[in-house]
C-alpha beads as a LAMMPS data file, in Angstrom:
LAMMPS data file: protein, C-alpha beads

317 atoms
316 bonds

1 atom types
1 bond types

-500.0 500.0 xlo xhi
-500.0 500.0 ylo yhi
-500.0 500.0 zlo zhi

Masses

1 110.0

Atoms # bond

1 1 1 -49.474 -65.961 -232.665
2 1 1 -52.624 -64.882 -234.472
3 1 1 -56.327 -64.371 -233.970
4 1 1 -57.856 -67.643 -232.768
5 1 1 -60.444 -68.871 -235.243
6 1 1 -63.593 -70.628 -234.037
7 1 1 -62.618 -69.556 -230.535
8 1 1 -64.026 -71.115 -227.384
9 1 1 -64.334 -69.492 -223.968
10 1 1 -65.368 -71.463 -220.893
11 1 1 -66.471 -69.716 -217.721
12 1 1 -66.245 -71.843 -214.588
13 1 1 -68.874 -70.854 -212.043
14 1 1 -72.470 -69.894 -212.830
15 1 1 -72.909 -67.433 -209.980
16 1 1 -73.549 -63.737 -210.472
17 1 1 -70.006 -63.017 -211.694
18 1 1 -69.789 -66.028 -214.016
19 1 1 -73.227 -65.439 -215.515
20 1 1 -72.472 -61.747 -216.004
21 1 1 -69.179 -62.607 -217.715
22 1 1 -71.009 -65.016 -220.034
23 1 1 -73.633 -62.355 -220.780
24 1 1 -70.966 -59.745 -221.500
25 1 1 -69.037 -62.169 -223.732
26 1 1 -72.175 -62.931 -225.751
27 1 1 -73.160 -59.281 -226.087
28 1 1 -69.641 -58.228 -227.115
29 1 1 -68.960 -61.244 -229.324
30 1 1 -65.837 -62.018 -227.301
31 1 1 -65.705 -65.648 -228.488
32 1 1 -67.444 -67.721 -231.155
33 1 1 -68.429 -70.336 -228.580
34 1 1 -69.161 -69.659 -224.915
35 1 1 -69.533 -72.422 -222.323
36 1 1 -70.677 -72.136 -218.715
37 1 1 -69.594 -74.874 -216.311
38 1 1 -70.767 -75.355 -212.722
39 1 1 -71.200 -78.384 -210.469
40 1 1 -74.701 -77.089 -209.643
41 1 1 -76.498 -78.682 -212.588
42 1 1 -79.830 -76.864 -212.390
43 1 1 -78.216 -73.463 -211.895
44 1 1 -75.828 -73.907 -214.824
45 1 1 -78.512 -75.217 -217.174
46 1 1 -80.943 -72.453 -216.205
47 1 1 -78.379 -69.700 -216.795
48 1 1 -77.440 -71.204 -220.170
49 1 1 -81.088 -71.489 -221.181
50 1 1 -81.780 -67.893 -220.223
51 1 1 -78.749 -66.688 -222.213
52 1 1 -79.516 -68.932 -225.186
53 1 1 -83.014 -67.474 -225.448
54 1 1 -81.431 -64.123 -226.310
55 1 1 -78.872 -65.235 -228.872
56 1 1 -81.014 -63.938 -231.739
57 1 1 -79.910 -60.513 -230.550
58 1 1 -76.229 -61.169 -229.808
59 1 1 -74.602 -61.975 -233.138
60 1 1 -72.824 -65.198 -234.096
61 1 1 -71.803 -66.460 -230.655
62 1 1 -73.507 -69.514 -229.180
63 1 1 -73.637 -70.876 -225.642
64 1 1 -73.654 -74.308 -224.008
65 1 1 -73.139 -75.447 -220.461
66 1 1 -73.864 -77.738 -217.567
67 1 1 -72.201 -79.753 -214.836
68 1 1 -70.331 -82.226 -217.040
69 1 1 -66.629 -81.402 -217.487
70 1 1 -66.930 -82.220 -221.170
71 1 1 -68.334 -78.714 -221.757
72 1 1 -64.836 -77.362 -221.018
73 1 1 -63.107 -79.435 -223.724
74 1 1 -61.454 -77.516 -226.528
75 1 1 -61.395 -74.208 -224.666
76 1 1 -58.862 -71.605 -225.727
77 1 1 -59.521 -69.508 -222.624
78 1 1 -60.871 -70.724 -219.275
79 1 1 -62.100 -68.070 -216.843
80 1 1 -62.430 -69.227 -213.231
81 1 1 -65.100 -67.424 -211.183
82 1 1 -66.132 -70.324 -208.926
83 1 1 -65.792 -69.925 -205.174
84 1 1 -67.339 -68.455 -202.070
85 1 1 -68.403 -64.845 -202.632
86 1 1 -67.256 -61.870 -200.632
87 1 1 -69.639 -60.880 -197.843
88 1 1 -70.277 -57.330 -196.598
89 1 1 -67.419 -56.276 -194.316
90 1 1 -65.230 -59.211 -195.394
91 1 1 -61.858 -58.541 -196.994
92 1 1 -60.787 -60.416 -200.087
93 1 1 -57.915 -61.956 -198.122
94 1 1 -60.347 -63.561 -195.651
95 1 1 -61.735 -65.525 -198.562
96 1 1 -58.337 -67.025 -199.294
97 1 1 -58.510 -70.300 -197.360
98 1 1 -61.899 -71.419 -198.652
99 1 1 -61.315 -70.492 -202.258
100 1 1 -57.766 -71.868 -202.332
101 1 1 -59.165 -75.284 -201.415
102 1 1 -61.799 -75.057 -204.154
103 1 1 -59.201 -74.109 -206.751
104 1 1 -56.791 -76.825 -205.625
105 1 1 -59.435 -79.479 -206.321
106 1 1 -60.632 -77.913 -209.555
107 1 1 -57.480 -77.008 -211.507
108 1 1 -56.252 -80.566 -212.245
109 1 1 -59.705 -81.468 -213.599
110 1 1 -59.798 -78.401 -215.850
111 1 1 -56.277 -78.975 -217.133
112 1 1 -57.142 -82.547 -218.039
113 1 1 -59.846 -81.421 -220.485
114 1 1 -58.316 -78.067 -221.554
115 1 1 -54.537 -78.576 -221.354
116 1 1 -53.620 -75.829 -223.834
117 1 1 -55.928 -73.073 -222.611
118 1 1 -54.986 -69.712 -221.149
119 1 1 -56.425 -69.535 -217.620
120 1 1 -57.786 -66.306 -216.128
121 1 1 -58.483 -66.341 -212.381
122 1 1 -61.299 -64.017 -211.309
123 1 1 -62.192 -65.738 -208.019
124 1 1 -61.005 -63.651 -205.063
125 1 1 -58.484 -63.127 -203.657
126 1 1 -57.350 -63.504 -207.252
127 1 1 -53.689 -62.579 -206.726
128 1 1 -53.036 -65.158 -204.013
129 1 1 -55.033 -67.826 -205.843
130 1 1 -53.055 -67.223 -209.026
131 1 1 -49.743 -67.840 -207.217
132 1 1 -51.032 -71.061 -205.663
133 1 1 -52.617 -72.259 -208.915
134 1 1 -49.486 -71.536 -210.940
135 1 1 -47.321 -73.399 -208.436
136 1 1 -49.617 -76.416 -208.258
137 1 1 -50.169 -76.733 -212.022
138 1 1 -46.696 -75.828 -213.250
139 1 1 -48.230 -73.736 -216.026
140 1 1 -45.998 -70.985 -217.425
141 1 1 -46.821 -67.702 -215.621
142 1 1 -48.028 -66.097 -218.847
143 1 1 -50.716 -68.796 -219.266
144 1 1 -52.323 -68.436 -215.838
145 1 1 -53.001 -64.956 -214.556
146 1 1 -55.658 -63.006 -212.678
147 1 1 -58.057 -60.323 -213.847
148 1 1 -56.205 -58.217 -211.289
149 1 1 -56.814 -54.475 -211.339
150 1 1 -58.396 -54.211 -214.787
151 1 1 -61.722 -53.390 -213.117
152 1 1 -60.107 -51.140 -210.485
153 1 1 -58.406 -49.243 -213.303
154 1 1 -61.750 -48.796 -215.044
155 1 1 -63.207 -47.430 -211.795
156 1 1 -60.291 -45.009 -211.500
157 1 1 -60.607 -43.784 -215.081
158 1 1 -64.354 -43.283 -214.654
159 1 1 -63.813 -41.148 -211.546
160 1 1 -61.071 -39.081 -213.196
161 1 1 -63.055 -38.608 -216.402
162 1 1 -66.059 -37.410 -214.419
163 1 1 -63.911 -34.913 -212.516
164 1 1 -62.015 -33.667 -215.573
165 1 1 -65.021 -33.456 -217.879
166 1 1 -63.647 -35.795 -220.548
167 1 1 -64.501 -39.246 -221.926
168 1 1 -63.054 -42.236 -220.081
169 1 1 -61.095 -43.220 -223.194
170 1 1 -59.057 -40.030 -222.848
171 1 1 -57.862 -40.910 -219.339
172 1 1 -54.607 -42.872 -219.145
173 1 1 -54.091 -44.088 -215.593
174 1 1 -53.596 -47.425 -213.846
175 1 1 -54.299 -49.037 -210.514
176 1 1 -51.480 -51.483 -209.755
177 1 1 -50.491 -53.932 -207.008
178 1 1 -52.954 -56.133 -205.178
179 1 1 -56.584 -56.301 -206.294
180 1 1 -57.627 -55.196 -202.837
181 1 1 -56.576 -53.217 -199.797
182 1 1 -52.968 -52.424 -200.804
183 1 1 -53.660 -51.405 -204.407
184 1 1 -52.607 -47.917 -205.491
185 1 1 -52.733 -45.604 -208.530
186 1 1 -49.626 -45.092 -210.621
187 1 1 -50.045 -41.329 -210.379
188 1 1 -46.581 -40.558 -211.748
189 1 1 -47.680 -41.860 -215.166
190 1 1 -51.330 -40.689 -215.114
191 1 1 -52.389 -38.328 -217.893
192 1 1 -55.485 -36.936 -219.528
193 1 1 -54.615 -37.027 -223.193
194 1 1 -50.944 -36.091 -223.013
195 1 1 -51.345 -33.758 -220.016
196 1 1 -50.067 -34.925 -216.589
197 1 1 -52.978 -35.404 -214.220
198 1 1 -52.084 -32.504 -211.883
199 1 1 -51.638 -30.099 -214.811
200 1 1 -55.060 -30.685 -216.364
201 1 1 -57.383 -27.693 -216.552
202 1 1 -59.851 -27.174 -219.361
203 1 1 -63.117 -25.343 -219.915
204 1 1 -62.996 -23.706 -216.514
205 1 1 -62.303 -26.997 -214.704
206 1 1 -59.817 -26.266 -211.889
207 1 1 -56.687 -28.353 -211.471
208 1 1 -56.903 -31.391 -209.240
209 1 1 -55.012 -31.378 -205.968
210 1 1 -52.991 -34.194 -204.438
211 1 1 -55.561 -34.365 -201.626
212 1 1 -58.309 -34.795 -204.208
213 1 1 -56.375 -37.572 -205.940
214 1 1 -55.858 -39.286 -202.576
215 1 1 -59.621 -39.251 -202.020
216 1 1 -60.274 -40.634 -205.502
217 1 1 -57.841 -43.479 -204.769
218 1 1 -59.722 -44.224 -201.529
219 1 1 -63.060 -44.180 -203.346
220 1 1 -61.756 -46.636 -205.941
221 1 1 -60.366 -48.939 -203.258
222 1 1 -63.706 -48.958 -201.453
223 1 1 -65.903 -49.171 -204.538
224 1 1 -66.506 -52.934 -204.349
225 1 1 -67.520 -52.760 -200.692
226 1 1 -70.029 -50.003 -201.449
227 1 1 -71.630 -52.103 -204.213
228 1 1 -71.635 -55.247 -202.053
229 1 1 -73.342 -53.407 -199.196
230 1 1 -76.061 -52.166 -201.520
231 1 1 -76.788 -55.244 -203.672
232 1 1 -74.844 -58.166 -202.226
233 1 1 -72.253 -58.628 -204.987
234 1 1 -70.364 -56.923 -207.773
235 1 1 -71.095 -58.532 -211.120
236 1 1 -71.754 -56.312 -214.156
237 1 1 -68.465 -54.396 -214.288
238 1 1 -66.326 -57.444 -213.495
239 1 1 -68.239 -59.339 -216.198
240 1 1 -67.424 -56.626 -218.737
241 1 1 -63.774 -56.345 -217.720
242 1 1 -63.391 -60.129 -217.895
243 1 1 -64.830 -60.154 -221.416
244 1 1 -62.325 -57.454 -222.363
245 1 1 -59.393 -59.561 -221.129
246 1 1 -60.700 -62.608 -223.011
247 1 1 -60.893 -60.585 -226.237
248 1 1 -57.277 -59.484 -225.887
249 1 1 -56.250 -63.156 -225.755
250 1 1 -58.541 -64.577 -228.430
251 1 1 -57.889 -61.736 -230.872
252 1 1 -54.141 -61.695 -230.157
253 1 1 -54.417 -57.956 -229.536
254 1 1 -51.198 -57.383 -227.583
255 1 1 -53.310 -55.020 -225.499
256 1 1 -51.775 -53.352 -222.447
257 1 1 -53.894 -54.280 -219.414
258 1 1 -53.066 -54.352 -215.673
259 1 1 -53.598 -58.077 -215.144
260 1 1 -51.927 -59.995 -212.325
261 1 1 -49.193 -62.490 -213.188
262 1 1 -46.650 -64.244 -210.979
263 1 1 -43.745 -61.803 -211.175
264 1 1 -40.093 -62.739 -211.556
265 1 1 -37.488 -60.119 -210.629
266 1 1 -39.870 -57.287 -211.464
267 1 1 -38.359 -54.258 -209.711
268 1 1 -37.203 -56.653 -206.999
269 1 1 -40.509 -58.547 -206.658
270 1 1 -40.365 -62.348 -207.037
271 1 1 -42.891 -65.166 -206.717
272 1 1 -45.895 -62.955 -206.017
273 1 1 -48.790 -62.192 -208.371
274 1 1 -49.425 -58.462 -208.632
275 1 1 -51.085 -56.319 -211.260
276 1 1 -48.754 -54.269 -213.418
277 1 1 -49.214 -53.090 -217.015
278 1 1 -48.843 -56.231 -219.136
279 1 1 -49.075 -57.179 -222.804
280 1 1 -52.038 -59.555 -223.222
281 1 1 -52.142 -61.682 -226.367
282 1 1 -52.840 -65.209 -227.587
283 1 1 -49.686 -66.280 -225.718
284 1 1 -51.103 -64.996 -222.431
285 1 1 -49.905 -62.072 -220.306
286 1 1 -46.360 -60.701 -220.057
287 1 1 -45.501 -57.870 -217.624
288 1 1 -43.919 -54.786 -219.172
289 1 1 -40.554 -54.661 -217.425
290 1 1 -39.848 -51.135 -218.625
291 1 1 -42.698 -49.774 -216.451
292 1 1 -41.132 -47.181 -214.162
293 1 1 -42.262 -46.207 -210.680
294 1 1 -41.691 -43.126 -208.572
295 1 1 -39.771 -43.944 -205.338
296 1 1 -42.937 -43.856 -203.207
297 1 1 -44.798 -46.031 -205.733
298 1 1 -42.010 -48.600 -205.630
299 1 1 -42.342 -48.711 -201.834
300 1 1 -46.080 -49.305 -202.187
301 1 1 -45.489 -52.068 -204.759
302 1 1 -43.165 -53.888 -202.356
303 1 1 -45.595 -53.392 -199.463
304 1 1 -48.359 -54.910 -201.584
305 1 1 -46.087 -57.837 -202.490
306 1 1 -45.163 -58.418 -198.837
307 1 1 -48.818 -58.444 -197.749
308 1 1 -49.775 -61.013 -200.383
309 1 1 -46.685 -63.136 -199.739
310 1 1 -47.686 -63.479 -196.082
311 1 1 -51.153 -64.706 -197.040
312 1 1 -49.800 -67.183 -199.594
313 1 1 -47.232 -68.492 -197.086
314 1 1 -49.950 -69.012 -194.476
315 1 1 -51.951 -71.117 -196.924
316 1 1 -48.946 -73.255 -197.845
317 1 1 -48.193 -74.159 -194.224

Bonds

1 1 1 2
2 1 2 3
3 1 3 4
4 1 4 5
5 1 5 6
6 1 6 7
7 1 7 8
8 1 8 9
9 1 9 10
10 1 10 11
11 1 11 12
12 1 12 13
13 1 13 14
14 1 14 15
15 1 15 16
16 1 16 17
17 1 17 18
18 1 18 19
19 1 19 20
20 1 20 21
21 1 21 22
22 1 22 23
23 1 23 24
24 1 24 25
25 1 25 26
26 1 26 27
27 1 27 28
28 1 28 29
29 1 29 30
30 1 30 31
31 1 31 32
32 1 32 33
33 1 33 34
34 1 34 35
35 1 35 36
36 1 36 37
37 1 37 38
38 1 38 39
39 1 39 40
40 1 40 41
41 1 41 42
42 1 42 43
43 1 43 44
44 1 44 45
45 1 45 46
46 1 46 47
47 1 47 48
48 1 48 49
49 1 49 50
50 1 50 51
51 1 51 52
52 1 52 53
53 1 53 54
54 1 54 55
55 1 55 56
56 1 56 57
57 1 57 58
58 1 58 59
59 1 59 60
60 1 60 61
61 1 61 62
62 1 62 63
63 1 63 64
64 1 64 65
65 1 65 66
66 1 66 67
67 1 67 68
68 1 68 69
69 1 69 70
70 1 70 71
71 1 71 72
72 1 72 73
73 1 73 74
74 1 74 75
75 1 75 76
76 1 76 77
77 1 77 78
78 1 78 79
79 1 79 80
80 1 80 81
81 1 81 82
82 1 82 83
83 1 83 84
84 1 84 85
85 1 85 86
86 1 86 87
87 1 87 88
88 1 88 89
89 1 89 90
90 1 90 91
91 1 91 92
92 1 92 93
93 1 93 94
94 1 94 95
95 1 95 96
96 1 96 97
97 1 97 98
98 1 98 99
99 1 99 100
100 1 100 101
101 1 101 102
102 1 102 103
103 1 103 104
104 1 104 105
105 1 105 106
106 1 106 107
107 1 107 108
108 1 108 109
109 1 109 110
110 1 110 111
111 1 111 112
112 1 112 113
113 1 113 114
114 1 114 115
115 1 115 116
116 1 116 117
117 1 117 118
118 1 118 119
119 1 119 120
120 1 120 121
121 1 121 122
122 1 122 123
123 1 123 124
124 1 124 125
125 1 125 126
126 1 126 127
127 1 127 128
128 1 128 129
129 1 129 130
130 1 130 131
131 1 131 132
132 1 132 133
133 1 133 134
134 1 134 135
135 1 135 136
136 1 136 137
137 1 137 138
138 1 138 139
139 1 139 140
140 1 140 141
141 1 141 142
142 1 142 143
143 1 143 144
144 1 144 145
145 1 145 146
146 1 146 147
147 1 147 148
148 1 148 149
149 1 149 150
150 1 150 151
151 1 151 152
152 1 152 153
153 1 153 154
154 1 154 155
155 1 155 156
156 1 156 157
157 1 157 158
158 1 158 159
159 1 159 160
160 1 160 161
161 1 161 162
162 1 162 163
163 1 163 164
164 1 164 165
165 1 165 166
166 1 166 167
167 1 167 168
168 1 168 169
169 1 169 170
170 1 170 171
171 1 171 172
172 1 172 173
173 1 173 174
174 1 174 175
175 1 175 176
176 1 176 177
177 1 177 178
178 1 178 179
179 1 179 180
180 1 180 181
181 1 181 182
182 1 182 183
183 1 183 184
184 1 184 185
185 1 185 186
186 1 186 187
187 1 187 188
188 1 188 189
189 1 189 190
190 1 190 191
191 1 191 192
192 1 192 193
193 1 193 194
194 1 194 195
195 1 195 196
196 1 196 197
197 1 197 198
198 1 198 199
199 1 199 200
200 1 200 201
201 1 201 202
202 1 202 203
203 1 203 204
204 1 204 205
205 1 205 206
206 1 206 207
207 1 207 208
208 1 208 209
209 1 209 210
210 1 210 211
211 1 211 212
212 1 212 213
213 1 213 214
214 1 214 215
215 1 215 216
216 1 216 217
217 1 217 218
218 1 218 219
219 1 219 220
220 1 220 221
221 1 221 222
222 1 222 223
223 1 223 224
224 1 224 225
225 1 225 226
226 1 226 227
227 1 227 228
228 1 228 229
229 1 229 230
230 1 230 231
231 1 231 232
232 1 232 233
233 1 233 234
234 1 234 235
235 1 235 236
236 1 236 237
237 1 237 238
238 1 238 239
239 1 239 240
240 1 240 241
241 1 241 242
242 1 242 243
243 1 243 244
244 1 244 245
245 1 245 246
246 1 246 247
247 1 247 248
248 1 248 249
249 1 249 250
250 1 250 251
251 1 251 252
252 1 252 253
253 1 253 254
254 1 254 255
255 1 255 256
256 1 256 257
257 1 257 258
258 1 258 259
259 1 259 260
260 1 260 261
261 1 261 262
262 1 262 263
263 1 263 264
264 1 264 265
265 1 265 266
266 1 266 267
267 1 267 268
268 1 268 269
269 1 269 270
270 1 270 271
271 1 271 272
272 1 272 273
273 1 273 274
274 1 274 275
275 1 275 276
276 1 276 277
277 1 277 278
278 1 278 279
279 1 279 280
280 1 280 281
281 1 281 282
282 1 282 283
283 1 283 284
284 1 284 285
285 1 285 286
286 1 286 287
287 1 287 288
288 1 288 289
289 1 289 290
290 1 290 291
291 1 291 292
292 1 292 293
293 1 293 294
294 1 294 295
295 1 295 296
296 1 296 297
297 1 297 298
298 1 298 299
299 1 299 300
300 1 300 301
301 1 301 302
302 1 302 303
303 1 303 304
304 1 304 305
305 1 305 306
306 1 306 307
307 1 307 308
308 1 308 309
309 1 309 310
310 1 310 311
311 1 311 312
312 1 312 313
313 1 313 314
314 1 314 315
315 1 315 316
316 1 316 317
């Protein structure tokens, strides 16, 4: 595969997440052409107009959009953000029934006009929806995956960088598993530079304790709820992380990102979409099978898989 020339990204859903993803993609130059599709005509057209007014300042990318499916045609990547949004106090899993129905109706229509695209599911609960969408469409698992814990990982790295007194780019740590309540940090592989996380001390900064790391993990897990309580939705950071995933595909980067694919015999996990470090390229996303887990982490991975399997099974019945 190679860098996709004259690339086209379509974002489905012109709500706060979709519009923020389109804004981030324009600002970052993620794709040559950006399209925003939503069945709410006025909303889609207004968001596109607002974004188009600023394209003098965003480089070579352009934007179109509306409520006609034709805007999706020719897409190399389709990002799905459409669905009911998470309310304060509501878990991502509680969204599953409503958003599964929306996706079930939408995916065949999108595939008809963009049959060769890579599909990225951002709508929550993204892991469960990815399993159901992959089963219903028959797409290869690498071509339909969720944004997963890319954002959660960014939250984790920000917290660790702040505590350690380094730039976020120097923190190497991942959140894996469900994008939600059963997610967990892969502490056994976490480093700052080349230094294991619990061994880091620099410039008078004391070493972190396991209790401190546990609290950081809790803070990361509850970060979305805190934002939702304060402003009603999370949108900027998920928009940026979505743009980053899109770039890895369109530029054939082979970037390692913790996206969520339907796993097959991954450390004993089958038929469930979970986030693990994966190689993201123009071909899509492929989990890195060589990723190792400490015994306790492997238990948590299976617990996360079991929780999501129960939700998916309930929606199939």
